[in-house]
N, C-alpha and C positions, 0 to 999 in steps of 0.2 A: 464514817459511813459516807459513801458517795451519794450525791444528791440526785433527785429525779431529773430526767430529761424534760426541760420546760420549754424547749424551743418549739415554735409553731410548726406543725406538720401540715401536709395537704388536707388532712381531716379537720384542721382547725379553722378552715375557711379564711386562712391568712390573717387572723386577728392578731395584730402586733401588740395590742393592749394586754393580751393574756400574759405574755412574758413580763411586761412591765409590772402588772399587778402582782404576779407571783414574786418577782424580785423585791417589790416594795414591801410585801408582807414579810418576806424572809429577812430583809434588812431591818425592819422595825423590830422584829423579834430578836435579831442578833444584837441590837442596841438596847435590849431590855424592855422595850415597850410592848409587852405581850398582849395587853388589852387592845391596843390599836392594831397590832398585827393580826389578832384574832378577828377584829372587825373587818379588816381588809380581806382576810381569808373567807369570811362569810360572804362578802361581796363577790369574791372569786367564785364561790360555790354557786351563788345565785346566777351569775353570768353563765357558768358551765351548764347549769340546769336549763337555762333559756336556750342554749345552743344544742342541748341534748348531746353533749360531748362527754362520754364516759371517761376518757383519758384526762381531760381537764378537771372533771369532777373528782377523780381520784387524787390528782395533785392538790386540789383545793382542800380535800379532806385530810390529806397527809400534812399539809402546811398547818391547817387548823389544829390537828392533833399535836403537832410540835408546840404550838402556842398554848394549847391546853396544859401541856406539861409545864411550860414556863409559868403558867398561872397557878401551878400547884394543884391541878385537877387530873390526876392519873386516870380516873374512871372516864372522864370526858375524853381524854386522849385515846384511851383504848377504844371507845365507841367510834371516834373519828377514824382510827386506824383500821378497825373492822370494816367500816363503810368504804374506806379507800381501797382496801383489798378486794372487796366485791366489785367496785367500779373498775379497778385495774384489770381484774380478770375479764370483766365484760368487754373492756376495750381491747383485750388480747395483747396487752403490752407486757411482755415477760420481765423486762428490766424494772418496770414500775411495780409489778407484782413482787419482785424480789425486795425492792425497797420497802414496800408495805409490810412484807413478812418480817423484815429486820426490825422495823419500827414497832410492830405489834409484839414481837418477841420481847423487846425491851420493857414493854409495859406489863407483860404478864409474868415475867420470870420470877418475881417475888412470891406470887400466889399460885402459879401454875407452871412449875419448873419443867415437867415433862412436855407440856404444850410448847413452851418457849424453845426447848430443844428441837422439837418437831418442826416448828416454824423456821428455825435457823437451818435445819437440815434441808428443808424444801428450798429456801433461798440459796443455799450453797449449790444445790443441783442446777438451779437456774443460772447462777454465776458461772459454773463449769460449762454448761451448754453454750453460754454466750462468750466464753473465752475471757471473762472478766477476772484477771488474776488478782487484782486488789480486792474485789468482792469475795473471792474464794478465801484469800488470806484473812480478811475480816471475819467471815463466817467461821473459819477454822479457829481463830483466836477466841471468839465468843463461845463456840461449841466446847472448846477445851476448858474454858473457865466454868461453864455451866456443868460440864461433866464432873469437874472437881466438886462443885457444890452439890451435885446429885450423889456424890460418893462413889462414882464409877471411874474406872481407868479405861473404859471402852472408848477407843478413838476410831472405831469403825466408821462413824459418821463423818470423820475428818479424813478418811483415806482418799486415795487418788480417784 
C-alpha cells in the first residue's frame, strides 16, 4: 500500500519538523517499537491540533492507527482510521482520503465485509481519478480477494 504524502505543503506553514516526526514514528513502528511509535504519533496529533491542520491531523491519526494495529488493538486502530478519514476529507486531500479508506477497509473486513468492499471501491475510484496505477492495482487485488470471501464472482467494482 502506498504511503501518505507527508511532505510539507504551503498549508503546513513550512514546518520541517512535521516530516521528521512522521518519519520517526513510522521508523519506530517498522522496528517493532509500537509503543514508542504510538507515543510519537500522539505527539504529532497534538502538534497538528495546535496548528489546526486537518491534513497533518489525518496523517497523525493514520500513523497512530497503524501503531495500534502493531500493539494488537484493532478497535483502537479502526477508531484512528475513522478519525483520519474525517480529517482527510476535511483537508480536501483525495490521495490521503484513499489511503485512509484502504487502511479502514483492512480493519473492518473481518466483521463488516460489505463495508470493506465499499471502502475499497471508493478508494479505487480516487486512485483512478488520480491516475495512480499502483493504487488501482492494489485496490483491484484486494477487491478480488474480498469478492471471493463474500462468495461473489462480481468483478464489476474492478472494471475499467
